[in-house]
C-alpha positions as CSV (number, residue, x, y, z in Angstrom):
1,M,0.0,0.0,0.0
2,F,1.3,3.5,-0.9
3,K,0.3,6.6,1.1
4,V,1.2,10.3,0.9
5,L,0.9,12.8,3.7
6,I,1.4,16.5,2.7
7,E,1.7,19.3,5.3
8,R,2.9,22.8,5.3
9,R,6.2,21.7,6.9
10,G,6.9,18.7,4.7
11,I,5.9,15.5,2.8
12,L,5.8,11.9,4.0
13,F,5.6,8.9,1.6
14,S,5.0,5.5,3.0
15,I,5.0,2.1,1.4
16,T,3.7,-0.8,3.4
17,T,4.4,-4.5,2.8
18,K,3.3,-7.6,4.8
19,S,6.1,-7.2,7.3
20,R,7.7,-3.8,7.0
21,A,6.7,-0.1,6.4
22,Y,9.1,2.2,4.6
23,F,8.8,5.9,5.3
24,F,10.4,8.6,3.1
25,F,10.5,12.0,4.9
26,A,11.1,15.4,3.3
27,C,10.3,17.9,6.0
28,T,11.9,20.7,8.0
29,N,12.9,18.3,10.9
30,F,14.3,15.4,8.9
31,L,15.2,14.3,5.4
32,G,15.7,10.6,4.9
33,I,14.2,7.1,5.0
34,R,13.1,5.1,8.0
35,V,11.8,1.5,8.3
36,A,9.4,0.0,10.9
37,P,7.5,-3.2,11.4
38,T,4.0,-3.3,10.0
39,T,1.4,-2.8,12.7
40,D,-1.6,-4.5,11.0
41,P,-4.3,-4.9,12.3
42,Y,-3.5,-2.2,14.9
43,P,-3.4,1.5,14.0
44,G,-0.3,2.6,12.1
45,I,2.4,5.0,13.1
46,V,0.9,7.8,11.1
47,E,-2.6,7.3,12.7
48,V,-1.2,7.1,16.2
49,C,0.5,10.5,15.7
50,D,-2.7,12.1,14.3
51,Y,-1.2,12.6,10.8
52,D,1.4,15.0,12.1
53,I,4.8,14.6,10.4
54,S,6.7,16.5,13.1
55,R,5.3,14.2,15.8
56,I,6.2,11.1,13.9
57,V,9.8,12.3,13.6
58,Q,10.0,13.3,17.2
59,N,8.6,10.0,18.5
60,W,10.2,7.7,16.0
61,S,12.4,5.8,18.4
62,K,9.3,4.7,20.4
63,L,7.1,4.1,17.5
64,A,9.5,2.1,15.3
65,N,10.2,-0.4,18.2
66,I,6.7,-1.4,19.0
67,K,6.5,-4.9,20.3
68,L,3.3,-6.4,18.7
69,R,1.4,-9.3,20.3
70,E,2.2,-12.6,18.7
71,K,-0.4,-15.3,18.4
72,S,0.5,-18.1,20.8
73,K,1.1,-21.5,19.2
74,I,0.6,-23.3,22.5
75,P,-3.1,-24.1,23.3
76,K,-4.4,-22.5,26.5
77,Y,-5.8,-25.8,27.7
78,P,-4.0,-29.1,27.5
79,V,-5.3,-31.5,24.9
80,V,-6.5,-34.7,26.4
81,G,-6.2,-37.6,24.0
C-alpha cells in the first residue's frame, strides 16, 4: 500500500508490505528514510501521531520499536487424548 501525507512543513511517503513499512521523509525536521515493522491490524504510526509529520519524527524511536502481540502457538488448555 502506498500513502502520501502532505503538510505545510513537509511530505511523507509510506510504502507498506506484509512485514515492513518504509517511510520517506522530506520535512523541516528530517530528510531521509526510516523502516518500521507493519502494525496491522493495529493503528499505524501515522494514525497514532494524528497525521502530524513532526510528531512522527520526534517520537520515531518509540514508534518504530513497538512490540506487537504474537499469536500463541501453545493451546491455552492441554489437549486430552
